[in-house]
C-alpha positions in Angstrom: 12.6 -30.1 31.6 13.6 -29.3 27.9 14.9 -25.7 27.2 16.8 -24.0 24.5 19.9 -26.0 25.6 18.2 -28.0 22.8 16.8 -26.1 19.4 13.3 -25.4 19.1 12.8 -28.4 16.9 14.1 -30.6 19.4 11.7 -29.3 22.0 9.1 -30.0 19.8 10.1 -33.5 18.6 10.3 -34.4 22.4 6.8 -32.8 23.0 5.4 -35.1 20.2 7.0 -38.3 21.9 5.1 -37.4 25.0 1.7 -36.2 23.7 1.3 -40.0 22.1 2.1 -41.3 25.6 -0.1 -38.8 27.4 -3.2 -39.4 24.9 -3.1 -43.2 26.1 -2.6 -42.5 30.2 -5.5 -43.1 32.3 -7.4 -39.9 33.6 -6.1 -40.8 37.2 -2.7 -40.3 36.0 -2.8 -37.2 34.4 -4.9 -35.8 37.2 -2.3 -36.7 39.8 0.1 -34.8 37.7 -1.9 -31.7 38.0 -2.3 -32.2 41.4 1.5 -32.6 42.1 1.8 -29.8 40.1 -0.1 -27.6 42.6 1.7 -29.0 45.5 5.1 -28.2 44.1 3.9 -24.6 43.6 2.9 -24.1 47.3 6.0 -25.9 48.3 8.1 -23.8 46.5 6.7 -20.2 46.8 9.8 -18.9 48.0 11.4 -19.7 44.9 8.9 -18.4 42.6 8.7 -15.1 44.3 12.5 -14.4 44.4 12.5 -15.0 40.3 9.4 -13.1 40.2 10.7 -10.2 42.0 13.6 -10.0 39.3 11.1 -9.8 36.6 9.4 -6.9 38.6 12.4 -5.0 39.1 13.6 -5.1 35.6 10.1 -4.5 34.3 10.2 -1.3 36.7 13.6 -0.1 35.0 12.1 -0.9 31.7 9.3 1.3 32.5 6.6 -1.5 31.2 4.0 0.3 32.8 1.3 -0.3 35.5 -1.0 -2.6 33.7 1.9 -4.9 32.6 3.5 -4.9 36.0 0.1 -6.0 37.4 -0.2 -8.8 35.1 3.6 -10.0 35.8 3.3 -9.6 39.7 3.0 -12.8 42.0 2.5 -12.6 45.3 1.4 -15.6 48.0 -2.3 -15.1 47.3 -2.1 -15.2 43.6 0.4 -18.5 43.9 -2.2 -20.0 46.0 -5.0 -19.3 43.6 -2.8 -20.5 40.7 -2.3 -23.6 42.6 -6.2 -23.8 43.7 -7.2 -23.3 40.1 -4.8 -26.1 38.9 -6.6 -28.3 41.4 -10.2 -27.5 40.2 -8.9 -28.6 36.6 -8.0 -31.8 38.0 -11.5 -32.4 39.4 -13.4 -31.5 36.1 -14.5 -34.6 34.3 -12.1 -36.1 31.9 -12.8 -35.0 28.5 -11.0 -37.6 26.7 -12.9 -40.9 24.9 -16.2 -38.7 25.4 -18.7 -39.7 23.0 -19.8 -36.7 21.3 -22.5 -38.6 19.3 -23.3 -42.2 18.0 -25.3 -43.9 15.7 -26.1 -47.5 14.1 -25.6 -47.7 10.2 -28.5 -50.1 8.4 -25.6 -52.2 7.7 -25.0 -52.7 11.5 -22.1 -50.6 11.8 -21.8 -48.7 15.1 -20.1 -45.3 14.5 -19.3 -42.8 17.4 -17.8 -39.6 17.4 -15.0 -39.3 20.1 -13.1 -37.0 21.8 -9.0 -37.3 21.7 -6.4 -34.7 22.3 -5.1 -32.4 19.8 -1.4 -33.6 20.4 1.1 -30.9 21.1 -0.2 -27.2 21.6 2.2 -24.4 21.6 1.1 -21.1 24.1 2.9 -18.0 23.2 2.1 -15.5 25.6 3.4 -12.0 27.2 3.7 -11.0 30.9 1.5 -13.3 32.6 3.3 -16.3 34.6 0.2 -17.8 36.0 -0.4 -18.8 32.0 2.5 -21.3 32.6 0.5 -23.1 35.1 -3.1 -22.7 33.8 -2.0 -23.8 30.3 -0.1 -26.5 31.6 -2.7 -28.1 33.8 -5.3 -27.8 30.8 -3.2 -29.6 28.4 -2.2 -32.5 30.7 -6.1 -32.7 31.6 -6.8 -32.9 27.8 -3.7 -35.2 26.9 -1.6 -32.8 25.5 1.8 -32.2 25.4 2.4 -28.1 26.0 5.5 -26.0 24.6 5.5 -22.5 26.5 7.5 -19.6 24.9 6.8 -16.7 27.4 8.2 -13.3 26.7 11.4 -12.2 28.1 9.7 -9.8 30.6 8.8 -12.8 32.7 11.9 -14.9 31.9 12.9 -15.7 35.4 9.1 -16.5 36.8 8.4 -18.6 33.7 11.4 -20.9 33.9 11.1 -21.4 37.6 7.3 -22.2 37.0 7.8 -24.3 33.9 10.5 -26.4 35.5 8.4 -26.8 38.6 5.5 -28.0 36.3 7.8 -30.5 34.3 9.0 -32.0 37.4 6.2 -32.4 39.0 4.5 -34.1 36.3 7.4 -36.5 35.8 7.4 -37.8 39.4 3.9 -39.3 39.1 5.0 -41.1 35.7 3.8 -38.6 32.9 6.4 -38.6 30.2 9.2 -36.5 29.9 8.6 -33.6 27.3 4.9 -33.3 28.5 5.7 -29.7 29.7 8.5 -27.7 27.5 9.7 -24.1 27.7 11.4 -22.1 24.9 13.6 -19.5 26.4 14.1 -16.1 24.6 11.8 -13.5 23.5 13.5 -13.4 20.1 11.3 -13.3 16.8 13.7 -16.1 15.6 12.5 -18.5 18.0 8.8 -17.6 17.5 9.1 -17.9 13.6 10.6 -21.3 14.2 8.1 -22.6 16.7 5.3 -21.5 14.3 6.6 -23.2 11.3 7.1 -26.9 13.2 4.5 -28.6 10.8 3.8 -32.3 12.0 5.5 -31.6 15.5 3.3 -28.9 16.7 -0.7 -29.2 16.3 -1.7 -26.0 17.3 -0.4 -22.7 18.7 -2.5 -20.0 21.1 -0.8 -16.5 21.3 -2.0 -14.5 24.0 -0.6 -11.3 23.5 -1.2 -7.8 21.3 -1.4 -7.0 17.9 2.5 -7.4 17.0 2.6 -11.0 18.1 -0.8 -11.8 16.0 0.7 -9.8 13.2 4.1 -11.7 13.5 2.1 -15.4 13.4 -0.2 -14.2 10.6 2.9 -13.8 8.4 4.8 -16.8 9.1 2.8 -19.6 11.2 2.5 -22.7 8.9 0.8 -24.5 11.8 -2.7 -23.7 12.8 -3.5 -21.1 15.2 -6.4 -19.7 17.4 -5.6 -16.4 18.2 -6.9 -15.6 21.9 -7.1 -11.8 20.8 -7.3 -8.6 22.2 -10.3 -7.1 23.6 -11.8 -3.9 22.7 -14.8 -4.4 25.1 -18.3 -2.1 25.3 -20.9 -1.5 28.0 -24.2 -0.2 26.8 -26.3 1.3 28.8 -29.8 1.2 27.5 -33.0 3.8 27.8 -34.4 2.0 30.7 -31.6 0.4 32.5 -31.6 0.2 36.5 -28.7 3.2 36.8 -27.5 1.9 39.9 -26.8 -1.5 38.4 -25.4 0.4 35.3 -23.0 2.3 37.2 -21.8 -0.7 39.2 -21.2 -2.6 36.0 -19.5 0.1 34.3 -17.1 0.5 37.3 -16.3 -3.0 37.6 -15.7 -3.7 33.7 -13.4 -0.6 33.8 -12.0 -0.2 37.0 -11.6 -3.8 38.7 -8.5 -4.7 36.6 -8.0 -2.4 33.6 -4.8 -4.3 32.0 -6.7 -7.4 31.0 -8.5 -8.0 28.0 -12.0 -8.5 29.1 -12.0 -5.0 30.8 -14.3 -2.3 29.0 -12.8 0.4 26.8 -16.0 2.0 25.5 -19.1 3.1 27.4 -22.0 4.0 25.0 -25.3 5.1 26.6 -28.9 5.7 25.1 -29.7 9.3 24.6 -32.7 8.8 27.1 -30.8 7.5 29.9 -28.2 10.0 29.5 -29.2 13.0 31.3 -29.7 11.1 34.3 -27.0 8.6 34.0 -24.1 10.3 32.8 -23.3 12.9 35.4 -23.0 10.6 38.1 -21.4 7.7 36.0 -18.8 10.3 34.9 -18.2 11.6 38.5 -17.5 8.2 39.8 -15.3 7.1 37.2 -13.2 10.5 37.7 -13.3 9.9 41.3 -11.8 6.2 40.5 -9.0 7.8 38.8 -10.4 7.0 35.2 -9.2 9.3 32.4 -12.5 9.9 30.2 -12.6 10.7 26.4 -16.1 11.7 25.5 -18.0 12.8 22.3 -19.6 16.1 22.1 -23.3 15.0 23.6 -21.4 13.6 26.5 -19.5 16.8 27.3 -22.9 18.7 27.2 -24.1 16.6 30.0 -21.0 17.0 32.1 -21.7 19.7 34.3 -18.7 20.8 36.4 -16.5 17.8 35.1 -16.2 19.5 31.7 -12.9 20.8 32.2 -11.5 17.4 33.0 -13.0 15.8 29.9 -10.8 14.8 26.9 -12.4 14.9 23.4 -12.6 11.7 21.7 -11.0 10.8 18.7 -11.9 8.1 15.8 -8.8 6.3 17.2 -10.1 5.9 20.6 -13.2 4.0 19.5 -10.9 1.4 18.1 -8.4 1.5 21.1 -7.8 -1.1 23.8 -5.8 0.8 26.3 -5.0 -1.4 28.9 -5.1 1.7 31.4 -7.8 3.6 33.1 -8.9 5.4 30.0 -12.5 5.1 28.9 -14.1 6.3 26.0 -17.7 7.7 26.3 -20.4 8.3 23.6 -24.3 9.0 23.8 -26.3 7.0 21.1 -30.0 7.3 19.9 -30.9 3.8 19.8 -30.0 -0.2 20.6 -29.4 -0.5 16.8 -27.0 2.5 16.8 -24.8 0.6 19.8 -24.6 -2.6 17.9 -23.6 -1.1 14.8 -20.9 0.9 16.9 -19.5 -2.3 18.6 -19.3 -4.5 15.5 -17.6 -1.7 13.6 -15.1 -0.8 16.4 -15.0 -4.0 18.7 -12.5 -7.0 18.5 -15.4 -9.5 19.2 -14.3 -10.3 22.7 -16.8 -9.5 25.3 -19.6 -6.9 25.0 -22.4 -5.8 27.6 -25.9 -4.3 27.9 -27.5 -3.0 30.7 -31.2 -2.9 30.2 -34.7 -3.5 31.5 -36.2 -4.4 28.3 -36.1 -7.8 27.1 -36.5 -6.7 23.3 -33.5 -4.5 23.9 -31.6 -7.7 25.4 -32.7 -10.1 22.4 -31.6 -7.7 19.7 -28.5 -7.2 21.6 -27.7 -10.8 22.1 -28.5 -11.4 18.3 -27.2 -8.6 16.6 -23.6 -8.3 18.4 -20.9 -10.2 16.9 -18.9 -11.2 20.1 -17.6 -14.2 21.5 -19.2 -13.7 25.1 -22.6 -11.3 25.2 -23.4 -10.4 28.4 -27.2 -8.9 29.5 -26.9 -7.0 33.0 -23.7 -8.1 33.8 -19.7 -7.0 33.6 -17.6 -7.9 30.9 -15.2 -9.1 33.7 -16.8 -12.4 33.7 -15.2 -13.9 30.6 -12.7 -16.4 32.0 -12.6 -19.7 31.9 -12.5 -20.1 35.8 -15.4 -18.0 35.9 -17.4 -19.7 33.9 -16.8 -23.2 35.6 -14.2 -24.6 33.1 -11.5 -24.7 35.4 -9.2 -22.4 33.6 -8.3 -21.2 30.0 -5.7 -21.0 27.7 -7.0 -17.8 26.4 -10.6 -16.5 24.9 -11.1 -17.2 21.1 -12.5 -14.1 19.0 -12.3 -16.5 16.1 -15.4 -18.6 14.9 -13.7 -22.0 14.0 -13.2 -24.8 16.4 -13.4 -22.6 19.4 -14.9 -19.4 20.1 -14.8 -18.0 23.9 -12.6 -19.3 26.3 -10.3 -21.9 25.4 -10.7 -24.7 27.9 -10.8 -28.6 27.8 -13.0 -29.6 25.4 -11.4 -26.7 23.0 -8.0 -28.5 23.2 -9.4 -31.9 21.9 -10.4 -32.9 18.5 -12.2 -36.2 17.5 -12.0 -39.2 15.4 -14.8 -41.4 14.5 -14.7 -45.1 15.7 -16.5 -47.6 13.4 -17.1 -50.9 15.0 -18.4 -53.9 12.7 -19.0 -57.5 12.9 -17.1 -58.2 9.3 -19.0 -56.0 7.1 -17.6 -55.2 3.7 -18.7 -52.4 1.1 -20.5 -53.7 -2.2 
């Protein structure tokens, strides 16, 4: 496997060479590489856990916090899950060579729009060692070479996982450079990676606003931002309150450190008197710190002493923790306005029994994923039946929502004639 024993430019050049061969490999060989990767993960679980333990110990000593430690942690079940997800990717239909559309011109030329790989995809990520395998599987399946650049927090885990992936795919005939890792968490390596014009075709960052800002300042190659998630759940006037409580608890508590967890709860004024006392109590019992507006406080009853006052900053904060901002609103339109003002365009949910409200929310909320009567926690490539994802794009060009196989492809026009020349 290529590492920073070579320069970033050399790593990317090797990936570019590999990408040209990958684009021409048959689906069976690419799938065999992914299966070999999954098998190797399970065979070398002990080695992976030992490396991850070193990262976890360093993370605790550095005080990186419970949410990041949860993202960082691997155990036998998580490794088995990563391997299972990789195998699911191998079983998905091959995106390459797919005819998106086609037609015949009056002059007899046959025009086809055909799906092809992007080439070299660089993924920059923080404290998520599972990304190493998820992204490698997706890139191999879609005929792309991948250059991985993880954070120093997961350095040992990523090094072992990337080595396993690289060795596994090469063992079944994929070219060297198909999976590469840039070691080091320094800004210099990131900037160098982001300026590899002609070698890197796309960068996908998975991290915080600092990473995003650095790439916006320096990147000269295309970037799709797998951005942060300031997500909301809105409980409408005629929501089923049992469903609403379950959805809010799941969206906030099930895994609070991820980007599709809810950070703000909005409640229609007509539902608030019946819903809020119960919801606030169950959220507090689940360990959630609540930051509320005045109207929520007035309905909190005996819980009022445990509630903090929400500030303007709270509405725009992605906590990555058991903290939830709560606000009472007077209408669906007010909820939509609040979400579009403060949200990050990731995942937004409405709980409602009204078709009219549901349609207004679907049409009015500007987000990659909009849910009606379901938790925001489903925003995930595997949950959507896509096998896995590289991230969730909140942009509107090329890819929006989970970045999976088709989003890792471009297309070309193939035109077949029988001797035609243009008059």
